[in-house]
N, C-alpha and C positions, 0 to 999 in steps of 0.2 A: 460920334458922327460929326460933331461940330468942327473938328480939326481937319476934316477932309478938304475943304476949300483951300486952306493954307498950304496943303501939301503940293498944290500945283505951282507954287512959287519956288520950290526947291527941287522938283523932280526933273529928270531928263526925259527924253522922248519915250524910252521904254517904261519908265515909271508912270508917266501920264497915260500911256496905253494900258498898262495894268490897272490903274485906277479907273479908267473908263470901263474896262471889262467888268470890274467889280460893281460899278454903277449899273451896268446892264443886268447883272445878276440880281442886285438889290431891287431894281424896278420891275423885274419880271416875276413878281410874287405878290404877296398879300398887300392889300390896300394900305394898311398902316405903315408898311415900309416905304411906299411911294409918298405917303403923306409926310413922313419924316424926311425923306429925301428932298421934297419940295421946300422944306424949311431952310435948306442950305443955300437957296437962291443961286443955283448953278445953271439955270436955263440959258441965260445970256451967253455964258461961257460955252455951253454945249452947242448952241447955235453957231457961235464963232468957229468952234472946232469942226463942226459939220461942213463948214465952207472951206476948210483947209485942203490943200492938194495932197497931203499925206494921207493915204488910205488907212494907215495904221491908227490914225486918230479919227478920221471921218466916219469909218464904219461903226465903231462902237458908240460914237456920239450920236449917230443917226438911230442906232438901236435903242439907246436910252430915250431919246425923244419919241421914238415910236412906241416904246413901252408906256411912257407917260400918256401919250395921246390916245392910247387904246384903253386907258384905265377910266376911272370915274370922270364924269363930265366936268366936275369942278376944276380940274387941272387943264382942261382944253380951253384956255383963255389967253387973250393977248396980254393980259396984265402981268404974266410971268416972263414975257419976252422983252 
């Protein structure tokens, strides 16, 4: 899972979109998967993508952030943003 952040440096729009939908799936399940996802430090990037005009990126980024924000309270903190 540690290589996922590096993928964003080489992916095109479709690749980033697919990666984001994978993140939606990963964060919409067990707490341990969210915990591991949070270790990737991608929240800042997700917030930036959620501000994009391109809905193909905005929608899955918002879904990931929503999944995280409705999980354990330890992740709903400004320290990750």
